[in-house]
N, C-alpha and C positions, 0 to 999 in steps of 0.2 A: 241706523245712520240717517241723519237729516241733511237737507240742503245746506243748512248752516255749517254742519260738519264738513261738507264738501268744500265750502268756501274757505274755511279755516285751513284745511289740508292744502288747498290750492295756494293759500298765502304762504304757508311754511315751505312748500316746494319752490315757490317763486323766489323767496328769500335765499334758499339754498342755491338756486340757479344764479342769482345775482352775485352771491359770494364766490361761487365757482368761476364765474366769468371774470371777476376782478382778480382772483388768484391766477387764472390762466393768462390774463393780460399782463400781470406784473412779475410772475416767476418764470425765469428763463428756461429752466429744465422742463417745465410743463409745456412751454412753447416748442422747445427743441424736439420733444417726442410727441407733439401734437395730441396731448391728452384731451379728449373732449370735455367740454364744460359739464355736460350731464353726468359723466363718469365721476368728475371731481365732486359735483354737488351731491350725487347719490351716495358716494363714499362718506362724505361729511355727515349726511343725514343718517346713514347707517350707524356710524360711530357715536352720534349724539342721540340715538333713539333709546327708547325704554329697554329694548332687548340687549343693548350694549352698555351705554353709559348709565342707564337706569339701574343696572345691577350693582354698580359701585358708588353711585352718587344720587342725591335726591333731585337733582336738576337735569332735565333732558327735554327733548322735543316731544310735546304731548300730542302725537298724531292720534287721530280718531281711530276707533275700531274698524272703520271702513277703508283705511288707507291701503290695505292689502288688495282691495278691489280695483284700485286705480289702473294698474297695469292691464288687468283683464278687460276693462271697459275701453281704455285708450287704444289697445291693440285692435279692437273692432273698428275704430276710426281709421287707423293705419291701413287695415285690410280693405276698408271701403274705398279708400283713395288709391289703392295700389295700381289698378288698371285704368284709373281715370287720368293719371298723370303720365301714362306710358305712351311712348311714341317710338316704335321700332324702326330704326334706320336700315339701310341696305346692309345685308350681312356679307362680309368678305370672307376669303379663304381662311385668313388667320383668325377671324372672328369665330368661325366654326371650329377651328383647331382649339382655340381657347375654351370653347364650350365643352368639347370633349375632355380637355384637361380639367375643367371644373367638375365634370361628371365623375372622373376618376378620383378627384379630391373629395367630393361629397360622399361618395360611396366608400372610399378608403377610410375616411374618418368614422363612418358608421361601423365598418368592420373592426377597426382597432378598438373602438369604444366598447362594442359588444363582446369582442374576444377577451380583452383585458378584464372586463367586468366578470365574465364567466370564470376566469382564473382566480380572481379575488373571491368570487363566490364560494370557492372550495374551502376557504377558511374564515370568510366573513359571512356567516349564515344570514345576517340581517340585511345584506346588500342585494337588492333586487336586480335581476338581469337587465331590466329596463333602464337602470342607471346609465348604462353605456349608450343608450339611445339618445340621451339628452346632450351628450358631448357635441355632436355635430350641430345641434340647434343653437348651442351657445357659441361655438367657434365659427362655423361656416355662416351662420345666419344672424348672429348677434342677439342683443337683448330683446329685440322685437319679436323674432320668431321663437326664441327660447321661452318668452312669456306666452306666446300663442300656443305652442305645443304643451307647455306646462299647464296652462288653463284648460286645454282640451282634456288632458289626462285627469286633472283634479276635478273638473266639472262632471266627469264620468264616474267619479268616486273610486279611481283606480290606484292612485298614489298621491299622498298629501304633500310630499317633498318635491314634486316635479318642478314647480316654478322656482323654488329656492335653488335647486341643483342646476337648473338651466341658466338662471341668472348668474350664478357663481361661475359656471363654465364661460359664459359670455364675458364676464369681467376679466377673467384670466386671458381669454382669447384676444380681446381688444388690446390689452396691455402687451401681449406677445406680438400682435400685429404691428402696433406703432413703434414699440421699442426695438424689436428684432428687425422690423422693416427698415427703420432708420439706420441700424447698424449695417445691414446688407447694402443699403444705398451708399453709405460712406465707404464701405469696402469696394463696391463696384466703381464708385467715382475715382478712387485711388488707382484702380486697375484700368481705368479708361473704358469701362463697359457702358457708361451712360451716353446717351445721344448728345447731350449738351453738358458743358461744364457747369456744375452747380455746387452751391454751399448754402448752409443755413443763414450765414451772414448776408448773403446777397438777396435773400427773399424779401418780398414786399412786407412792409410793416403790418398791414392788415392780415396777411397770411400768417405771420408769426404770432401776433398778439391776439388776433380775433376781433380787434376793434377797427372799424373803418371810419376814417375821418370824413367830415361833411363833403369835401370837394371830390371824394372818390366814391360816394355812395351811389348805388343803382336801385332801380325800382324792383320790388319783390313780386310785383304782379301788375295786371292790367285791368281796367274797368270794363267788364263785359256789360254791366248794367249801369244806368244812371242813378245816382244817389237819390234823386227826386222820386224814383220808383222803388228801388230796392238796393241797399248797399251791396257793392260788388262782392265783398267778403261773405256777407250773409247769403248771397245767391249761390256761391260755391259751397258753403256749408249746407245749404238746403239740398243741393245735389248729393252731397255725402249722406245726408239724412234719408234721401230717397233710396239710395243704394242699401242702406241698413234696413229699410222697410221691405225692400225686395228680398233681402236675406231672411228676414223674419217670415215672409210668406213662403220662401223656398223651404225653410226648416219645417214650417207647419205642414206643407204638402208632403214632405218626406215622412213626417210622423204619421200622416194619414195612410201612407203606403204600407208601413209596417211599424209596430210598436218599438222594435229594436232601434229605430232611428231617433228615438227620444234621447239617445246618448249622443246624437250628432250635434256638436256644439254650434252656438250662434256664430262664433267667429269663423268657423268653417263655411257656414252658409253665406255669410257676408263676403267671404273671399270668392265664393262661386258667383254671387250676385255682382260683385265688382267686375269679374271677368266678363259676365254676360252683358252688363250695362256698358262697360268700357269698350269692348269690341263692337257692340251694337251701335253705340254713338259714333265711333270712329268711321263707320261705313255710311253715315248720313250727314246731312248738313248741320245736325245738332252738335257736331263736334266743335263748331264755332262758339258754342256757349260754354265750353270748358276752357278755363284759363289755367293752362298746365303749370305755369309759374306759381300762381296763387295756390293751386291744388297741391303743388309740391311743398309750399310753405305750411299748409294745413297738416300735411303728413309730417313735416319736420317738427312743427310745434308739438304735435301729439307724441312724437318719438322722444323729444327732449323731456317732457313731463313723465312719460311712461318709463323711460330708462331711469330717471331720477327716483321715481317712486319705487320701481322694481328693486334697485340696488339698496335704497334706504330701508326697505322692509326685508332685506335678506336676513335670514335667521342665523344667529351665532351658532346654533346647534348644528347647522349644515356643515360648517367648517370642522366642528368637533367630530361629527359622525363620519364624514366622508373625506377627510383630509388626504389620506394616502392615495386612494383611487382617483381623486380629483387631479392630483399632481402627476401621477403616472400616465393617466389617459391624456391629459393636456400635453405632456411631453411627447407622447407617441403621435398625437395629431399634428404637432408642429413638424415632426419628422416626415409625416405624410405630405404635408404642405410643401416642404422643401424639395422633396422628390418630384412631385407633380409639377410644381411651378418652375423649377429650374432645370432638372434633368430632362423631363418631357418637353419643357418649353424650348430647350436648346435643340431637340430633335424635331419637333413638330412645327415650330414657327419659322416663317421666312424672314419677317421684319421685326426689329426691336424686341428680341426675345427677353433681354434683361428687364427692360421697363415693363413689359407685359407680365413677366414672371413676378416681379415685385408687386405690381398692382393686384394680380390674382392672389398672391400670398396675403396681402392686406385684407382682401375681400374674404378669403377663406379663414382668416382669423377673426373676422368681425362682420362688417357689412360692406356693401359696394362703396359707400362714402369713404371708408377707411382706405380701400384700394385706390380710389380716385385721388385721395389726398396724397398718398405716397407717389403716385404718378405725377401729380402736380409739382411735387418737390423736384423731380428729375426733369420734368418736361413742362415748364411754366407757360410756354407759348403753344402747347398742344401740337407740336411738330411731329410726334410719333403716332403710331396706330394703337398705342397701349390703352388709352381711355376707351376708344371705340370697341376694342376687343373684349375688355372685361365687362363693359356695359352690355354688349351683345350676349356674353356668356351668362350674365345675371338675368337678363330678360328671358332668354331661351331656357334657362335653368328651371323656370317655373313649371315646365312641362313635367318634370319628374319630382320636383321638390314639393309641389302642392299636394300630389297624392300621398307622399310620405307625411306631410304635415297634417293633413286632415284624416286620411284613412290609416296610414301607418302608425300614427300615435295611439290608435285604439287596437290595431292588429298586433302590435308588439306585446300587448298584454293578453289578448285573446288567442292569437296564433303566432307565438314567438318563433317557432321553427320555420314556418312558411315565410315570415317576414325576413328572417335572417338569410334564407336561401335566395329570396328575391334580391336582397341587398348584394350578395356575393355575385349572383348572375349579372346584375347591372354593372358592377365594378369591372368584371372581365369584358362585358360588352363595350363599355367606354374605352377600356385600355386596348383591347385587340382591334376593334374597328378604328379607333383613333390612330393606332400604329399603321394599320393597313392604308388608311386614307391619307395620312399626313406624314408618317415616319419615312416611308419609302420615297415619297415625292420629295421630301426634304433632302434625302441622300442624292437622288438623281439631279435635283436642282443645283446641288453643290458641285 
């Protein structure tokens, strides 16, 4: 693969994003269910790829042989910016309760995924136990983390279908999140469960279509540097590059400690370096050099292209080989989400349990942005605590999600029994401690 191939693939992905945006802007049903442009673009790219359209027609999108590497490279950029754009606000009581709900959800998805896969494995001898591990990274964590975990596994030479399965779960998850989320919102609105009266017809045009008219546009970042010295965007990108270099050094040092660390992926090392650099900068005056808005846009841009590339390169064989377990596990994980987000939410949360439950449901089926989008539908003026609660749970969730992402992805292959036991123990920890801390207080408060 050459730089010229990279440029051409970038051009194809860009055209797909433009087509996806126009479809999202013009087709009401895509607006009503808030289908992301990258999901539309990636699906079109997948259907028009050599692996799909190319099997029945001579005309298709001629992606280069390196298109499959895009998601793996861009996810490193996403991980590098993860802790640079993070600013943890004060954590309230319901924020902690939502964090424990998120913990139950995350571990519950892992348990049902692994459990159902073990049952299928009794008669599907070619279905690896680790298949169930990918469900949570598609559903709870979205395309970004599904690609991250998949690349960790594939780079270690453990399972070649990891990225494809993870991305497929992520696509199913985000569809469940936005479609079922909107159905739940409509039901809740009719029952008077929402804090404010809302309807799709009353939403702002920019929120519905995705296009913002000139008079309503806002700045996507601030100029930390003067263009006469260094372009502001180039400066923020240079900081991202610095984090990646630190990650390369961290990985090299780990490999010096023990040869087994040669399996430690670069994306995991960059995630660690982002945490070290991010928290280190936040404690010094250097934090003024980070433009969090612009850093968020770098993350967003990388995600748009990464998701589009990941979906566009999804193998047709994945659907053929794993259709039944994909559907059954996805259905089970939706049930887990409904239980934790609404039953536990009603017991554990003091304020706005419905809005927070819907937001957490969206996040647990996709990413934080999905949950925040659903909350925005119900709470356009941010009058409830829902956005703060799910943002808090997402931030604090890194404490157990990162070890699973980096270490668990390898341990599920090398020590599956131990990994499963730890998963079950953490599930009951979040459930029992959450009930003790928040369930009884909720009762007495009532």
